[in-house]
mmCIF entry with sequence, helices, sheets and N, C-alpha, C, O atoms, coordinates in Angstrom:
data_MODEL
# 
_entry.id   MODEL 
# 
_entity.id                         1 
_entity.type                       polymer 
_entity.pdbx_number_of_molecules   1 
# 
_entity_poly.entity_id                      1 
_entity_poly.type                           'polypeptide(L)' 
_entity_poly.nstd_linkage                   no 
_entity_poly.nstd_monomer                   no 
_entity_poly.pdbx_seq_one_letter_code       LREGGIMVLPVGQSDAVQTLLRVQRGPSGFDYSELRAVRFVPLVEGLANE 
_entity_poly.pdbx_seq_one_letter_code_can   LREGGIMVLPVGQSDAVQTLLRVQRGPSGFDYSELRAVRFVPLVEGLANE 
_entity_poly.pdbx_strand_id                 A 
# 
loop_
_entity_poly_seq.entity_id 
_entity_poly_seq.num 
_entity_poly_seq.mon_id 
_entity_poly_seq.hetero 
1 1  LEU n 
1 2  ARG n 
1 3  GLU n 
1 4  GLY n 
1 5  GLY n 
1 6  ILE n 
1 7  MET n 
1 8  VAL n 
1 9  LEU n 
1 10 PRO n 
1 11 VAL n 
1 12 GLY n 
1 13 GLN n 
1 14 SER n 
1 15 ASP n 
1 16 ALA n 
1 17 VAL n 
1 18 GLN n 
1 19 THR n 
1 20 LEU n 
1 21 LEU n 
1 22 ARG n 
1 23 VAL n 
1 24 GLN n 
1 25 ARG n 
1 26 GLY n 
1 27 PRO n 
1 28 SER n 
1 29 GLY n 
1 30 PHE n 
1 31 ASP n 
1 32 TYR n 
1 33 SER n 
1 34 GLU n 
1 35 LEU n 
1 36 ARG n 
1 37 ALA n 
1 38 VAL n 
1 39 ARG n 
1 40 PHE n 
1 41 VAL n 
1 42 PRO n 
1 43 LEU n 
1 44 VAL n 
1 45 GLU n 
1 46 GLY n 
1 47 LEU n 
1 48 ALA n 
1 49 ASN n 
1 50 GLU n 
# 
_struct_asym.id          A 
_struct_asym.entity_id   1 
# 
_struct_sheet.id               AA1 
_struct_sheet.type             ? 
_struct_sheet.number_strands   3 
_struct_sheet.details          ? 
# 
loop_
_struct_sheet_order.sheet_id 
_struct_sheet_order.range_id_1 
_struct_sheet_order.range_id_2 
_struct_sheet_order.offset 
_struct_sheet_order.sense 
AA1 1 2 ? anti-parallel 
AA1 2 3 ? anti-parallel 
# 
loop_
_struct_sheet_range.sheet_id 
_struct_sheet_range.id 
_struct_sheet_range.beg_label_comp_id 
_struct_sheet_range.beg_label_asym_id 
_struct_sheet_range.beg_label_seq_id 
_struct_sheet_range.pdbx_beg_PDB_ins_code 
_struct_sheet_range.end_label_comp_id 
_struct_sheet_range.end_label_asym_id 
_struct_sheet_range.end_label_seq_id 
_struct_sheet_range.pdbx_end_PDB_ins_code 
_struct_sheet_range.beg_auth_comp_id 
_struct_sheet_range.beg_auth_asym_id 
_struct_sheet_range.beg_auth_seq_id 
_struct_sheet_range.end_auth_comp_id 
_struct_sheet_range.end_auth_asym_id 
_struct_sheet_range.end_auth_seq_id 
AA1 1 ILE A 6  ? VAL A 11 ? ILE A 6  VAL A 11 
AA1 2 GLN A 18 ? GLY A 26 ? GLN A 18 GLY A 26 
AA1 3 GLY A 29 ? VAL A 38 ? GLY A 29 VAL A 38 
# 
loop_
_atom_site.group_PDB 
_atom_site.id 
_atom_site.type_symbol 
_atom_site.label_atom_id 
_atom_site.label_alt_id 
_atom_site.label_comp_id 
_atom_site.label_asym_id 
_atom_site.label_entity_id 
_atom_site.label_seq_id 
_atom_site.pdbx_PDB_ins_code 
_atom_site.Cartn_x 
_atom_site.Cartn_y 
_atom_site.Cartn_z 
_atom_site.occupancy 
_atom_site.B_iso_or_equiv 
_atom_site.pdbx_formal_charge 
_atom_site.auth_seq_id 
_atom_site.auth_comp_id 
_atom_site.auth_asym_id 
_atom_site.auth_atom_id 
_atom_site.pdbx_PDB_model_num 
ATOM 1   N N  . LEU A 1 1  ? -146.200 63.236  4.056  1.00 0.00 ? 1  LEU A N  1 
ATOM 2   C CA . LEU A 1 1  ? -145.935 63.164  5.457  1.00 0.00 ? 1  LEU A CA 1 
ATOM 3   C C  . LEU A 1 1  ? -145.438 61.771  5.765  1.00 0.00 ? 1  LEU A C  1 
ATOM 4   O O  . LEU A 1 1  ? -146.041 60.784  5.346  1.00 0.00 ? 1  LEU A O  1 
ATOM 5   N N  . ARG A 1 2  ? -144.344 61.685  6.493  1.00 0.00 ? 2  ARG A N  1 
ATOM 6   C CA . ARG A 1 2  ? -143.774 60.457  6.859  1.00 0.00 ? 2  ARG A CA 1 
ATOM 7   C C  . ARG A 1 2  ? -144.527 59.713  7.938  1.00 0.00 ? 2  ARG A C  1 
ATOM 8   O O  . ARG A 1 2  ? -145.266 60.344  8.693  1.00 0.00 ? 2  ARG A O  1 
ATOM 9   N N  . GLU A 1 3  ? -144.381 58.426  8.049  1.00 0.00 ? 3  GLU A N  1 
ATOM 10  C CA . GLU A 1 3  ? -145.054 57.697  9.149  1.00 0.00 ? 3  GLU A CA 1 
ATOM 11  C C  . GLU A 1 3  ? -144.563 58.252  10.465 1.00 0.00 ? 3  GLU A C  1 
ATOM 12  O O  . GLU A 1 3  ? -143.361 58.420  10.673 1.00 0.00 ? 3  GLU A O  1 
ATOM 13  N N  . GLY A 1 4  ? -145.489 58.534  11.345 1.00 0.00 ? 4  GLY A N  1 
ATOM 14  C CA . GLY A 1 4  ? -145.183 59.131  12.688 1.00 0.00 ? 4  GLY A CA 1 
ATOM 15  C C  . GLY A 1 4  ? -145.142 60.687  12.621 1.00 0.00 ? 4  GLY A C  1 
ATOM 16  O O  . GLY A 1 4  ? -145.039 61.342  13.658 1.00 0.00 ? 4  GLY A O  1 
ATOM 17  N N  . GLY A 1 5  ? -145.223 61.268  11.407 1.00 0.00 ? 5  GLY A N  1 
ATOM 18  C CA . GLY A 1 5  ? -145.244 62.674  11.252 1.00 0.00 ? 5  GLY A CA 1 
ATOM 19  C C  . GLY A 1 5  ? -146.568 63.302  11.657 1.00 0.00 ? 5  GLY A C  1 
ATOM 20  O O  . GLY A 1 5  ? -147.619 62.666  11.573 1.00 0.00 ? 5  GLY A O  1 
ATOM 21  N N  . ILE A 1 6  ? -146.509 64.571  12.102 1.00 0.00 ? 6  ILE A N  1 
ATOM 22  C CA . ILE A 1 6  ? -147.693 65.290  12.540 1.00 0.00 ? 6  ILE A CA 1 
ATOM 23  C C  . ILE A 1 6  ? -147.751 66.641  11.835 1.00 0.00 ? 6  ILE A C  1 
ATOM 24  O O  . ILE A 1 6  ? -146.757 67.360  11.732 1.00 0.00 ? 6  ILE A O  1 
ATOM 25  N N  . MET A 1 7  ? -148.944 66.956  11.358 1.00 0.00 ? 7  MET A N  1 
ATOM 26  C CA . MET A 1 7  ? -149.169 68.241  10.670 1.00 0.00 ? 7  MET A CA 1 
ATOM 27  C C  . MET A 1 7  ? -150.420 68.870  11.356 1.00 0.00 ? 7  MET A C  1 
ATOM 28  O O  . MET A 1 7  ? -151.431 68.204  11.580 1.00 0.00 ? 7  MET A O  1 
ATOM 29  N N  . VAL A 1 8  ? -150.301 70.171  11.673 1.00 0.00 ? 8  VAL A N  1 
ATOM 30  C CA . VAL A 1 8  ? -151.367 70.865  12.343 1.00 0.00 ? 8  VAL A CA 1 
ATOM 31  C C  . VAL A 1 8  ? -151.755 72.062  11.373 1.00 0.00 ? 8  VAL A C  1 
ATOM 32  O O  . VAL A 1 8  ? -150.902 72.848  10.961 1.00 0.00 ? 8  VAL A O  1 
ATOM 33  N N  . LEU A 1 9  ? -153.036 72.145  11.051 1.00 0.00 ? 9  LEU A N  1 
ATOM 34  C CA . LEU A 1 9  ? -153.436 73.167  10.104 1.00 0.00 ? 9  LEU A CA 1 
ATOM 35  C C  . LEU A 1 9  ? -154.858 73.646  10.352 1.00 0.00 ? 9  LEU A C  1 
ATOM 36  O O  . LEU A 1 9  ? -155.704 72.899  10.845 1.00 0.00 ? 9  LEU A O  1 
ATOM 37  N N  . PRO A 1 10 ? -155.110 74.930  9.996  1.00 0.00 ? 10 PRO A N  1 
ATOM 38  C CA . PRO A 1 10 ? -156.504 75.435  10.129 1.00 0.00 ? 10 PRO A CA 1 
ATOM 39  C C  . PRO A 1 10 ? -157.311 74.980  8.926  1.00 0.00 ? 10 PRO A C  1 
ATOM 40  O O  . PRO A 1 10 ? -156.823 74.979  7.795  1.00 0.00 ? 10 PRO A O  1 
ATOM 41  N N  . VAL A 1 11 ? -158.545 74.596  9.186  1.00 0.00 ? 11 VAL A N  1 
ATOM 42  C CA . VAL A 1 11 ? -159.433 74.130  8.115  1.00 0.00 ? 11 VAL A CA 1 
ATOM 43  C C  . VAL A 1 11 ? -160.753 74.950  8.155  1.00 0.00 ? 11 VAL A C  1 
ATOM 44  O O  . VAL A 1 11 ? -161.378 75.083  9.206  1.00 0.00 ? 11 VAL A O  1 
ATOM 45  N N  . GLY A 1 12 ? -161.143 75.475  7.022  1.00 0.00 ? 12 GLY A N  1 
ATOM 46  C CA . GLY A 1 12 ? -162.387 76.254  6.929  1.00 0.00 ? 12 GLY A CA 1 
ATOM 47  C C  . GLY A 1 12 ? -162.132 77.516  6.140  1.00 0.00 ? 12 GLY A C  1 
ATOM 48  O O  . GLY A 1 12 ? -161.022 77.784  5.682  1.00 0.00 ? 12 GLY A O  1 
ATOM 49  N N  . GLN A 1 13 ? -163.202 78.286  5.995  1.00 0.00 ? 13 GLN A N  1 
ATOM 50  C CA . GLN A 1 13 ? -163.107 79.552  5.291  1.00 0.00 ? 13 GLN A CA 1 
ATOM 51  C C  . GLN A 1 13 ? -162.191 80.534  5.979  1.00 0.00 ? 13 GLN A C  1 
ATOM 52  O O  . GLN A 1 13 ? -162.219 80.659  7.203  1.00 0.00 ? 13 GLN A O  1 
ATOM 53  N N  . SER A 1 14 ? -161.380 81.231  5.210  1.00 0.00 ? 14 SER A N  1 
ATOM 54  C CA . SER A 1 14 ? -160.387 82.137  5.815  1.00 0.00 ? 14 SER A CA 1 
ATOM 55  C C  . SER A 1 14 ? -161.017 83.377  6.488  1.00 0.00 ? 14 SER A C  1 
ATOM 56  O O  . SER A 1 14 ? -160.374 84.016  7.320  1.00 0.00 ? 14 SER A O  1 
ATOM 57  N N  . ASP A 1 15 ? -162.212 83.699  6.148  1.00 0.00 ? 15 ASP A N  1 
ATOM 58  C CA . ASP A 1 15 ? -162.860 84.882  6.757  1.00 0.00 ? 15 ASP A CA 1 
ATOM 59  C C  . ASP A 1 15 ? -163.787 84.566  7.910  1.00 0.00 ? 15 ASP A C  1 
ATOM 60  O O  . ASP A 1 15 ? -164.577 85.416  8.322  1.00 0.00 ? 15 ASP A O  1 
ATOM 61  N N  . ALA A 1 16 ? -163.700 83.322  8.454  1.00 0.00 ? 16 ALA A N  1 
ATOM 62  C CA . ALA A 1 16 ? -164.597 82.924  9.510  1.00 0.00 ? 16 ALA A CA 1 
ATOM 63  C C  . ALA A 1 16 ? -163.786 82.094  10.529 1.00 0.00 ? 16 ALA A C  1 
ATOM 64  O O  . ALA A 1 16 ? -162.577 81.910  10.392 1.00 0.00 ? 16 ALA A O  1 
ATOM 65  N N  . VAL A 1 17 ? -164.497 81.609  11.541 1.00 0.00 ? 17 VAL A N  1 
ATOM 66  C CA . VAL A 1 17 ? -163.840 80.732  12.541 1.00 0.00 ? 17 VAL A CA 1 
ATOM 67  C C  . VAL A 1 17 ? -163.497 79.424  11.880 1.00 0.00 ? 17 VAL A C  1 
ATOM 68  O O  . VAL A 1 17 ? -164.326 78.865  11.163 1.00 0.00 ? 17 VAL A O  1 
ATOM 69  N N  . GLN A 1 18 ? -162.297 78.918  12.097 1.00 0.00 ? 18 GLN A N  1 
ATOM 70  C CA . GLN A 1 18 ? -161.811 77.667  11.504 1.00 0.00 ? 18 GLN A CA 1 
ATOM 71  C C  . GLN A 1 18 ? -161.551 76.637  12.587 1.00 0.00 ? 18 GLN A C  1 
ATOM 72  O O  . GLN A 1 18 ? -161.487 76.970  13.770 1.00 0.00 ? 18 GLN A O  1 
ATOM 73  N N  . THR A 1 19 ? -161.405 75.422  12.189 1.00 0.00 ? 19 THR A N  1 
ATOM 74  C CA . THR A 1 19 ? -161.059 74.326  13.074 1.00 0.00 ? 19 THR A CA 1 
ATOM 75  C C  . THR A 1 19 ? -159.586 73.958  12.952 1.00 0.00 ? 19 THR A C  1 
ATOM 76  O O  . THR A 1 19 ? -159.098 73.718  11.848 1.00 0.00 ? 19 THR A O  1 
ATOM 77  N N  . LEU A 1 20 ? -158.884 73.913  14.060 1.00 0.00 ? 20 LEU A N  1 
ATOM 78  C CA . LEU A 1 20 ? -157.459 73.496  14.053 1.00 0.00 ? 20 LEU A CA 1 
ATOM 79  C C  . LEU A 1 20 ? -157.412 72.018  14.018 1.00 0.00 ? 20 LEU A C  1 
ATOM 80  O O  . LEU A 1 20 ? -157.847 71.366  14.967 1.00 0.00 ? 20 LEU A O  1 
ATOM 81  N N  . LEU A 1 21 ? -156.894 71.447  12.944 1.00 0.00 ? 21 LEU A N  1 
ATOM 82  C CA . LEU A 1 21 ? -156.877 70.005  12.725 1.00 0.00 ? 21 LEU A CA 1 
ATOM 83  C C  . LEU A 1 21 ? -155.505 69.417  12.882 1.00 0.00 ? 21 LEU A C  1 
ATOM 84  O O  . LEU A 1 21 ? -154.535 69.951  12.343 1.00 0.00 ? 21 LEU A O  1 
ATOM 85  N N  . ARG A 1 22 ? -155.403 68.345  13.599 1.00 0.00 ? 22 ARG A N  1 
ATOM 86  C CA . ARG A 1 22 ? -154.105 67.605  13.762 1.00 0.00 ? 22 ARG A CA 1 
ATOM 87  C C  . ARG A 1 22 ? -154.193 66.355  12.940 1.00 0.00 ? 22 ARG A C  1 
ATOM 88  O O  . ARG A 1 22 ? -155.115 65.559  13.115 1.00 0.00 ? 22 ARG A O  1 
ATOM 89  N N  . VAL A 1 23 ? -153.227 66.162  12.023 1.00 0.00 ? 23 VAL A N  1 
ATOM 90  C CA . VAL A 1 23 ? -153.173 65.017  11.139 1.00 0.00 ? 23 VAL A CA 1 
ATOM 91  C C  . VAL A 1 23 ? -151.874 64.233  11.450 1.00 0.00 ? 23 VAL A C  1 
ATOM 92  O O  . VAL A 1 23 ? -150.780 64.789  11.348 1.00 0.00 ? 23 VAL A O  1 
ATOM 93  N N  . GLN A 1 24 ? -151.994 62.972  11.821 1.00 0.00 ? 24 GLN A N  1 
ATOM 94  C CA . GLN A 1 24 ? -150.779 62.153  12.089 1.00 0.00 ? 24 GLN A CA 1 
ATOM 95  C C  . GLN A 1 24 ? -150.858 60.920  11.220 1.00 0.00 ? 24 GLN A C  1 
ATOM 96  O O  . GLN A 1 24 ? -151.886 60.246  11.150 1.00 0.00 ? 24 GLN A O  1 
ATOM 97  N N  . ARG A 1 25 ? -149.742 60.641  10.554 1.00 0.00 ? 25 ARG A N  1 
ATOM 98  C CA . ARG A 1 25 ? -149.635 59.456  9.714  1.00 0.00 ? 25 ARG A CA 1 
ATOM 99  C C  . ARG A 1 25 ? -149.116 58.258  10.533 1.00 0.00 ? 25 ARG A C  1 
ATOM 100 O O  . ARG A 1 25 ? -148.061 58.298  11.166 1.00 0.00 ? 25 ARG A O  1 
ATOM 101 N N  . GLY A 1 26 ? -149.948 57.170  10.473 1.00 0.00 ? 26 GLY A N  1 
ATOM 102 C CA . GLY A 1 26 ? -149.596 55.897  11.112 1.00 0.00 ? 26 GLY A CA 1 
ATOM 103 C C  . GLY A 1 26 ? -149.299 54.836  10.082 1.00 0.00 ? 26 GLY A C  1 
ATOM 104 O O  . GLY A 1 26 ? -149.291 55.124  8.885  1.00 0.00 ? 26 GLY A O  1 
ATOM 105 N N  . PRO A 1 27 ? -149.059 53.634  10.513 1.00 0.00 ? 27 PRO A N  1 
ATOM 106 C CA . PRO A 1 27 ? -148.713 52.548  9.608  1.00 0.00 ? 27 PRO A CA 1 
ATOM 107 C C  . PRO A 1 27 ? -149.874 52.180  8.659  1.00 0.00 ? 27 PRO A C  1 
ATOM 108 O O  . PRO A 1 27 ? -149.627 51.640  7.581  1.00 0.00 ? 27 PRO A O  1 
ATOM 109 N N  . SER A 1 28 ? -151.150 52.468  9.047  1.00 0.00 ? 28 SER A N  1 
ATOM 110 C CA . SER A 1 28 ? -152.256 52.069  8.230  1.00 0.00 ? 28 SER A CA 1 
ATOM 111 C C  . SER A 1 28 ? -153.014 53.298  7.654  1.00 0.00 ? 28 SER A C  1 
ATOM 112 O O  . SER A 1 28 ? -154.121 53.151  7.137  1.00 0.00 ? 28 SER A O  1 
ATOM 113 N N  . GLY A 1 29 ? -152.424 54.483  7.744  1.00 0.00 ? 29 GLY A N  1 
ATOM 114 C CA . GLY A 1 29 ? -153.054 55.650  7.125  1.00 0.00 ? 29 GLY A CA 1 
ATOM 115 C C  . GLY A 1 29 ? -152.981 56.885  7.987  1.00 0.00 ? 29 GLY A C  1 
ATOM 116 O O  . GLY A 1 29 ? -152.055 57.032  8.786  1.00 0.00 ? 29 GLY A O  1 
ATOM 117 N N  . PHE A 1 30 ? -153.925 57.759  7.842  1.00 0.00 ? 30 PHE A N  1 
ATOM 118 C CA . PHE A 1 30 ? -153.902 59.021  8.561  1.00 0.00 ? 30 PHE A CA 1 
ATOM 119 C C  . PHE A 1 30 ? -154.959 59.013  9.687  1.00 0.00 ? 30 PHE A C  1 
ATOM 120 O O  . PHE A 1 30 ? -156.034 58.426  9.560  1.00 0.00 ? 30 PHE A O  1 
ATOM 121 N N  . ASP A 1 31 ? -154.596 59.700  10.805 1.00 0.00 ? 31 ASP A N  1 
ATOM 122 C CA . ASP A 1 31 ? -155.498 59.881  11.939 1.00 0.00 ? 31 ASP A CA 1 
ATOM 123 C C  . ASP A 1 31 ? -155.745 61.372  12.086 1.00 0.00 ? 31 ASP A C  1 
ATOM 124 O O  . ASP A 1 31 ? -154.803 62.160  12.164 1.00 0.00 ? 31 ASP A O  1 
ATOM 125 N N  . TYR A 1 32 ? -157.029 61.759  12.123 1.00 0.00 ? 32 TYR A N  1 
ATOM 126 C CA . TYR A 1 32 ? -157.431 63.145  12.197 1.00 0.00 ? 32 TYR A CA 1 
ATOM 127 C C  . TYR A 1 32 ? -158.045 63.462  13.508 1.00 0.00 ? 32 TYR A C  1 
ATOM 128 O O  . TYR A 1 32 ? -158.878 62.693  13.988 1.00 0.00 ? 32 TYR A O  1 
ATOM 129 N N  . SER A 1 33 ? -157.678 64.569  14.129 1.00 0.00 ? 33 SER A N  1 
ATOM 130 C CA . SER A 1 33 ? -158.392 64.977  15.360 1.00 0.00 ? 33 SER A CA 1 
ATOM 131 C C  . SER A 1 33 ? -158.509 66.510  15.373 1.00 0.00 ? 33 SER A C  1 
ATOM 132 O O  . SER A 1 33 ? -157.568 67.232  15.044 1.00 0.00 ? 33 SER A O  1 
ATOM 133 N N  . GLU A 1 34 ? -159.705 66.972  15.767 1.00 0.00 ? 34 GLU A N  1 
ATOM 134 C CA . GLU A 1 34 ? -160.002 68.378  15.869 1.00 0.00 ? 34 GLU A CA 1 
ATOM 135 C C  . GLU A 1 34 ? -159.493 68.897  17.216 1.00 0.00 ? 34 GLU A C  1 
ATOM 136 O O  . GLU A 1 34 ? -159.805 68.323  18.260 1.00 0.00 ? 34 GLU A O  1 
ATOM 137 N N  . LEU A 1 35 ? -158.727 69.958  17.195 1.00 0.00 ? 35 LEU A N  1 
ATOM 138 C CA . LEU A 1 35 ? -158.112 70.486  18.441 1.00 0.00 ? 35 LEU A CA 1 
ATOM 139 C C  . LEU A 1 35 ? -158.963 71.614  19.076 1.00 0.00 ? 35 LEU A C  1 
ATOM 140 O O  . LEU A 1 35 ? -159.254 71.589  20.272 1.00 0.00 ? 35 LEU A O  1 
ATOM 141 N N  . ARG A 1 36 ? -159.351 72.598  18.243 1.00 0.00 ? 36 ARG A N  1 
ATOM 142 C CA . ARG A 1 36 ? -160.128 73.729  18.772 1.00 0.00 ? 36 ARG A CA 1 
ATOM 143 C C  . ARG A 1 36 ? -160.498 74.690  17.660 1.00 0.00 ? 36 ARG A C  1 
ATOM 144 O O  . ARG A 1 36 ? -159.980 74.603  16.546 1.00 0.00 ? 36 ARG A O  1 
ATOM 145 N N  . ALA A 1 37 ? -161.407 75.614  17.977 1.00 0.00 ? 37 ALA A N  1 
ATOM 146 C CA . ALA A 1 37 ? -161.747 76.632  17.022 1.00 0.00 ? 37 ALA A CA 1 
ATOM 147 C C  . ALA A 1 37 ? -160.714 77.757  17.057 1.00 0.00 ? 37 ALA A C  1 
ATOM 148 O O  . ALA A 1 37 ? -160.276 78.168  18.132 1.00 0.00 ? 37 ALA A O  1 
ATOM 149 N N  . VAL A 1 38 ? -160.329 78.250  15.891 1.00 0.00 ? 38 VAL A N  1 
ATOM 150 C CA . VAL A 1 38 ? -159.317 79.289  15.766 1.00 0.00 ? 38 VAL A CA 1 
ATOM 151 C C  . VAL A 1 38 ? -159.804 80.327  14.771 1.00 0.00 ? 38 VAL A C  1 
ATOM 152 O O  . VAL A 1 38 ? -160.748 80.102  14.014 1.00 0.00 ? 38 VAL A O  1 
ATOM 153 N N  . ARG A 1 39 ? -159.139 81.456  14.797 1.00 0.00 ? 39 ARG A N  1 
ATOM 154 C CA . ARG A 1 39 ? -159.396 82.511  13.804 1.00 0.00 ? 39 ARG A CA 1 
ATOM 155 C C  . ARG A 1 39 ? -158.042 82.992  13.270 1.00 0.00 ? 39 ARG A C  1 
ATOM 156 O O  . ARG A 1 39 ? -157.156 83.363  14.040 1.00 0.00 ? 39 ARG A O  1 
ATOM 157 N N  . PHE A 1 40 ? -157.896 82.979  11.938 1.00 0.00 ? 40 PHE A N  1 
ATOM 158 C CA . PHE A 1 40 ? -156.664 83.418  11.316 1.00 0.00 ? 40 PHE A CA 1 
ATOM 159 C C  . PHE A 1 40 ? -156.521 84.931  11.436 1.00 0.00 ? 40 PHE A C  1 
ATOM 160 O O  . PHE A 1 40 ? -157.468 85.675  11.182 1.00 0.00 ? 40 PHE A O  1 
ATOM 161 N N  . VAL A 1 41 ? -155.332 85.376  11.826 1.00 0.00 ? 41 VAL A N  1 
ATOM 162 C CA . VAL A 1 41 ? -155.043 86.824  11.921 1.00 0.00 ? 41 VAL A CA 1 
ATOM 163 C C  . VAL A 1 41 ? -153.788 87.053  11.030 1.00 0.00 ? 41 VAL A C  1 
ATOM 164 O O  . VAL A 1 41 ? -152.692 86.603  11.363 1.00 0.00 ? 41 VAL A O  1 
ATOM 165 N N  . PRO A 1 42 ? -153.974 87.751  9.913  1.00 0.00 ? 42 PRO A N  1 
ATOM 166 C CA . PRO A 1 42 ? -152.818 87.984  9.013  1.00 0.00 ? 42 PRO A CA 1 
ATOM 167 C C  . PRO A 1 42 ? -151.762 88.857  9.660  1.00 0.00 ? 42 PRO A C  1 
ATOM 168 O O  . PRO A 1 42 ? -152.057 89.728  10.479 1.00 0.00 ? 42 PRO A O  1 
ATOM 169 N N  . LEU A 1 43 ? -150.555 88.606  9.281  1.00 0.00 ? 43 LEU A N  1 
ATOM 170 C CA . LEU A 1 43 ? -149.415 89.417  9.759  1.00 0.00 ? 43 LEU A CA 1 
ATOM 171 C C  . LEU A 1 43 ? -149.367 90.655  8.823  1.00 0.00 ? 43 LEU A C  1 
ATOM 172 O O  . LEU A 1 43 ? -149.603 90.560  7.618  1.00 0.00 ? 43 LEU A O  1 
ATOM 173 N N  . VAL A 1 44 ? -149.066 91.758  9.407  1.00 0.00 ? 44 VAL A N  1 
ATOM 174 C CA . VAL A 1 44 ? -148.982 92.999  8.609  1.00 0.00 ? 44 VAL A CA 1 
ATOM 175 C C  . VAL A 1 44 ? -147.565 93.581  8.826  1.00 0.00 ? 44 VAL A C  1 
ATOM 176 O O  . VAL A 1 44 ? -146.988 93.528  9.912  1.00 0.00 ? 44 VAL A O  1 
ATOM 177 N N  . GLU A 1 45 ? -147.058 94.133  7.725  1.00 0.00 ? 45 GLU A N  1 
ATOM 178 C CA . GLU A 1 45 ? -145.721 94.720  7.721  1.00 0.00 ? 45 GLU A CA 1 
ATOM 179 C C  . GLU A 1 45 ? -145.675 96.014  8.524  1.00 0.00 ? 45 GLU A C  1 
ATOM 180 O O  . GLU A 1 45 ? -146.631 96.790  8.523  1.00 0.00 ? 45 GLU A O  1 
ATOM 181 N N  . GLY A 1 46 ? -144.587 96.234  9.190  1.00 0.00 ? 46 GLY A N  1 
ATOM 182 C CA . GLY A 1 46 ? -144.416 97.504  9.923  1.00 0.00 ? 46 GLY A CA 1 
ATOM 183 C C  . GLY A 1 46 ? -144.176 97.284  11.444 1.00 0.00 ? 46 GLY A C  1 
ATOM 184 O O  . GLY A 1 46 ? -144.056 96.155  11.920 1.00 0.00 ? 46 GLY A O  1 
ATOM 185 N N  . LEU A 1 47 ? -144.117 98.379  12.150 1.00 0.00 ? 47 LEU A N  1 
ATOM 186 C CA . LEU A 1 47 ? -143.876 98.300  13.593 1.00 0.00 ? 47 LEU A CA 1 
ATOM 187 C C  . LEU A 1 47 ? -145.168 98.249  14.376 1.00 0.00 ? 47 LEU A C  1 
ATOM 188 O O  . LEU A 1 47 ? -146.192 98.801  13.975 1.00 0.00 ? 47 LEU A O  1 
ATOM 189 N N  . ALA A 1 48 ? -145.088 97.569  15.504 1.00 0.00 ? 48 ALA A N  1 
ATOM 190 C CA . ALA A 1 48 ? -146.257 97.564  16.354 1.00 0.00 ? 48 ALA A CA 1 
ATOM 191 C C  . ALA A 1 48 ? -146.451 98.887  17.094 1.00 0.00 ? 48 ALA A C  1 
ATOM 192 O O  . ALA A 1 48 ? -145.478 99.564  17.424 1.00 0.00 ? 48 ALA A O  1 
ATOM 193 N N  . ASN A 1 49 ? -147.661 99.242  17.345 1.00 0.00 ? 49 ASN A N  1 
ATOM 194 C CA . ASN A 1 49 ? -147.937 100.462 18.133 1.00 0.00 ? 49 ASN A CA 1 
ATOM 195 C C  . ASN A 1 49 ? -147.678 100.150 19.591 1.00 0.00 ? 49 ASN A C  1 
ATOM 196 O O  . ASN A 1 49 ? -148.069 99.096  20.092 1.00 0.00 ? 49 ASN A O  1 
ATOM 197 N N  . GLU A 1 50 ? -147.027 101.058 20.255 1.00 0.00 ? 50 GLU A N  1 
ATOM 198 C CA . GLU A 1 50 ? -146.691 100.871 21.689 1.00 0.00 ? 50 GLU A CA 1 
ATOM 199 C C  . GLU A 1 50 ? -147.535 101.790 22.547 1.00 0.00 ? 50 GLU A C  1 
ATOM 200 O O  . GLU A 1 50 ? -147.405 101.785 23.771 1.00 0.00 ? 50 GLU A O  1 
# 
């Protein structure tokens, strides 16, 4: 990750509520901040039901 870059990722077990984490790289290292609780929902192939 380049200096000034931001990465947002879910952290935790994939079958439970996870924490959305924001990671930003600064001149002296990384800064971490928790954004909110999230739950991963996998994408499934096919058409949506209408």
